[in-house]
Every structure is written in structure tokens, then in C-alpha cells.
C-alpha positions in Angstrom: 82.0 109.7 148.1 80.8 113.0 146.9 79.5 111.2 143.6 77.8 108.6 145.3 76.2 111.1 147.6 75.2 113.1 144.8 73.9 110.0 143.0 71.8 109.4 146.5 70.4 112.7 146.6 69.2 112.9 142.8 67.1 109.6 143.7 65.7 111.1 146.6 64.3 114.0 144.9 63.3 111.8 141.7 61.3 109.3 143.9 60.8 110.4 147.4 61.8 108.7 150.3 61.6 104.9 149.9 59.6 102.9 151.8 61.3 101.1 154.9 60.2 97.6 153.8 61.8 98.1 150.4 65.5 97.1 149.4 67.8 99.9 149.1 69.1 101.1 145.8 72.1 99.5 144.6 75.3 101.4 145.3 76.5 103.4 142.3 79.1 101.8 140.1 82.8 103.0 140.9 83.7 105.5 138.4 85.2 104.2 135.0 89.1 104.2 134.8 89.9 105.5 131.6 93.1 105.2 129.9 94.4 108.4 128.1 95.3 108.2 124.3 98.7 108.9 123.5 97.9 112.3 121.9 95.7 112.9 125.3 98.7 112.0 127.5 101.2 114.3 125.0 98.6 117.3 125.3 99.0 117.0 129.3 102.7 116.4 129.4 103.0 119.5 127.1 100.7 121.6 129.5 103.0 120.7 132.6 106.2 121.4 130.5 104.8 124.9 129.6 104.0 125.6 133.4 106.9 124.1 135.3 109.2 126.2 137.0 111.9 123.5 137.7 114.4 122.8 135.0 115.1 119.1 136.5 111.2 118.8 136.1 111.0 120.0 132.6 113.8 117.3 131.9 111.9 114.5 133.2 108.6 115.8 131.3 110.9 115.9 128.0 112.0 112.4 128.5 108.4 111.2 128.8 107.3 113.1 125.9 110.2 111.2 123.9 109.3 107.9 125.3 105.7 108.5 123.7 107.3 109.8 120.3 109.0 106.6 120.1 106.0 104.4 119.8 104.2 104.5 116.3 101.5 102.3 117.0 103.1 99.6 114.7 105.1 96.7 116.3 107.2 96.5 112.8 107.9 100.2 112.9 108.5 100.2 116.7 111.1 97.2 116.0 112.7 98.8 112.8 113.2 102.0 115.2 114.9 100.4 117.7 117.3 98.7 115.4 117.8 102.0 113.7 118.7 103.9 116.7 120.9 100.8 117.8 122.7 100.9 114.4 122.9 104.8 114.6 124.5 104.8 118.1 127.3 102.4 116.9 127.8 104.8 113.8 126.7 102.3 110.9 124.5 105.1 109.2 124.1 103.5 106.3 122.1 100.8 107.4 120.4 103.1 110.1 119.4 105.3 107.1 118.0 102.1 105.4 115.8 101.2 108.2 114.6 105.0 108.8 113.8 104.8 105.0 111.7 101.9 105.6 109.9 103.6 108.7 109.2 106.6 106.6 107.8 104.6 104.1 105.6 102.3 106.4 104.7 105.4 108.6 104.9 108.6 107.1 102.6 110.3 109.4 104.6 109.4 112.4 106.6 112.4 112.9 109.7 110.5 115.0 110.5 108.6 112.0 111.3 111.8 110.2 113.2 113.3 113.3 115.5 110.4 113.6 116.2 110.0 109.8 116.9 113.9 110.2 119.4 113.1 112.8 120.7 109.9 110.9 121.2 112.5 108.1 123.2 114.5 110.0 125.2 112.6 111.3 126.3 111.2 108.4 127.1 114.5 107.0 123.6 115.2 105.0 122.9 118.7 106.8 120.5 119.5 104.0 118.6 116.3 104.1 118.4 116.6 108.0 116.8 119.7 107.4 114.4 118.4 104.9 113.3 115.8 107.2 113.2 118.4 110.2 110.9 120.2 108.1 108.5 117.0 107.8 108.7 116.3 111.4 107.6 119.6 112.2 104.7 119.4 109.6 103.3 116.4 111.5 104.1 117.7 114.9 105.0 121.5 115.6 105.6 121.0 119.1 108.4 118.4 118.4 111.2 119.6 120.7 114.2 117.2 119.5 113.3 118.5 115.7 113.3 122.2 116.9 116.6 121.8 118.7 118.1 120.1 115.6 116.5 122.6 113.3 118.4 125.2 115.5 121.7 123.4 116.0 122.1 122.9 112.1 121.4 126.6 111.5 123.9 127.6 114.3 126.7 125.4 112.9 125.8 127.0 109.2 126.3 130.6 110.5 122.7 131.4 110.6 122.5 132.8 114.1 119.3 134.8 114.0 117.5 132.0 112.3 119.1 129.6 114.8 117.6 131.6 118.0 114.0 131.8 116.2 114.4 127.6 116.3 115.5 128.0 120.0 112.9 130.5 120.7 110.2 128.3 119.6 111.3 125.6 121.5 111.1 127.8 124.8 107.7 129.0 123.9 106.7 125.2 124.3 109.2 124.4 127.3 110.7 127.5 129.0 112.4 125.8 131.4 114.2 123.1 129.0 118.2 123.8 129.5 119.4 122.5 126.0 117.2 125.0 124.5 117.7 127.8 127.1 121.6 127.3 126.8 121.5 127.4 123.0 119.4 130.5 123.0 121.4 132.1 125.7 124.8 131.1 123.4 123.3 132.6 120.3 122.2 135.8 121.8 125.9 136.2 123.3 127.4 135.4 119.8 124.8 138.0 118.2 125.6 140.7 120.7 129.5 139.7 120.3 128.8 140.1 116.4 127.0 143.5 116.7 129.8 145.4 118.3 
């Protein structure tokens, strides 16, 4: 309504009052609806995530971010990812890793391919390989919360608590109310305090 009124005022000032006998100008077209790109949608979600005060809302936003991360822009890679996740969940890590190797080969720019392969490697007992893939995921997407949480978990399990805390704190800088990172950071801080006694 305001936009139409502004448009009408601009026409009036530009051309003066139209003669009564003339046809009135055509109404302004409705504003075009723009579809956000995945990158723009992620930026919006991360901005909301940084400002929310509610842990449940943060969990919902992280879930929405994860859904976007799972879309590569390639139907082939998305299908391979669906199969890789299913085989990983069923415990068939060799097949899952073979599928994820193919994904990383097809879409090396896709951070989620590296992140999921890190998960599969970790579950298969290859923590070193998982950390290498986490580094690749974070090089492509420094805000990747799953990669940061995975890094923190592996460092914590390796006894590298101070480095683990830094990884969890990086996640909390992005998502201050995200429970998995806040709980993990609190746990590591308590362990470090006990260690210092």
C-alpha cells in the first residue's frame, strides 16, 4: 500500500495532476517475489542463530541449516548422499565410505560431503582420517557446526581438552544457545578445572 502511494505521488510530481478525461495510470505491479539462494538462506539462519536466546529455537534453526547443507545442487550427489547416510546408519561403513569417496570426487566444494565422510571415518575407527576430512569441511564452510562439534569430540576423546574446548567455543560463537556445544564446553571446562586442582 505504501509503495503504491509513493509511486502515485512520484507520478503526480513528475507530470502534474492528470486531466480528468484521461485514463488513470495503470496500477503498479505487485512486488516481485524473490527466491533466496541457499547461501542467502544460510546467512539468514545463521544471523537468527546468533541472536536467539532460546535453546529450542536454536535447535530448530540448526536442523534447518543441516537440511540445507544436505543439498548439493546435484541430483546425483544428493542421491549418493542419501544412500551413504543410510548405509552409515546401518553400520555398513565400507559401502558408506565408498559412496562418500565418490561424492567428494564429484563435488569437492561441498562441505557436507567432507563432513559426512569424516563421520563415517570416525565410526569406522579412523579418527585421524576423520580429522583430515573435518579440516576440509571447515576450509569450505567455517560455520559448519557439525564439523566443529565433531572436531571437539575427537579432540576431547584424545585427551586434548584445551583444543576441544576451543572447537566447542568456536561453535558457540556461531550458535550461543546450541545445547550440544554448550553442554560439551561445560563438560570440558569442568574436566579442565578438576585437572588443574
